[in-house]
N, C-alpha and C positions, 0 to 999 in steps of 0.2 A: 439410604433411600428406603422408603416404605411403600408397600402395596396399598393402594387407596380404594380399590373395589374388588369384588369377587370376579374371577374369570376362569374360563375353561378352554383347554385345547386338546385335540386328539380324539381318539375313539377307543373302544374296548375290543376292537377287531384283533385277530391274530397278527403278530409282528408289529403292533402299534402300542401306544400307551395313552392314558388319559391323565392329564395334569390339571389339577384344580388348585387355584391360588386365591387366598382371601386375606384381608387385614388381620393382624394378630400382634399382640404385644410381645416382642421378642421374635425369634426365628425358630420355627418348628417344621420339621420335614418327616412325613410318614410315607413309607414306601411299601407297597404290596407288589409282588412279582411272582410269576409262575416259574421263574428261573433264579429266585432269590438265593437258594442254597448254593448254586454254582457261581452266579455273577453278582451277588448282593453287594460286595465291596466295590466293584467297578461301577455299578449303578449309583450307589451313594456318592462315590467320588465325582462322577459326572454331574450329578445334581448340585453338589456343593461347589464345583468349579464354575458352573454356569451362574449360579446365584452370586458367587463372589465376583465374577467377571462383570456382572451387571450392577455391582455396588448395592445389592439389596441387603438391608440391615434388619428388616423385620417383615414378617408375613408367615402365613401358614401354607405349606405346600403338601398336597396329597398326590402321590404318583401311584397309578395303578398300571403296572407294566404287563404286557402280554407278549414279551419276547422282542421288544423293539431294539433295533440296532442303535449304536451310539449316536449317529448323526440324527436319527429320528427323535431320540430322547432329548438331545440338545435343542433341536428345533422346537419341539412341543413346549419345553420349559420356557424358551425365549418368547414364543408367541403368547403363552399364558401371561407372562410378565408384562409384555407390551399391551395386551388387552386389559390388564389390571389398572391401566392408567398411570403408570409410573412416569414421573418426569425424568428427563435426561437419559432416556434409554439409548444406548450406543448401538 
């Protein structure tokens, strides 16, 4: 499944994250986080799990994290994907 248009979810407030999604050939994920050194692997795993669970095969994802908890990060990614106009979103 592919991203068909650009979309954004979230904010740059403390304990939140901003997720930007746009069409891209292939799948690319860029992550910036104030807690990357400590939680970088966990953040990347969450992003990859959500993308995989929604059957996304292409798109560019830019995540700017300000210390968001797991559930917030998951929700922001799902919302951005849904706003990107993907068909068959579960």
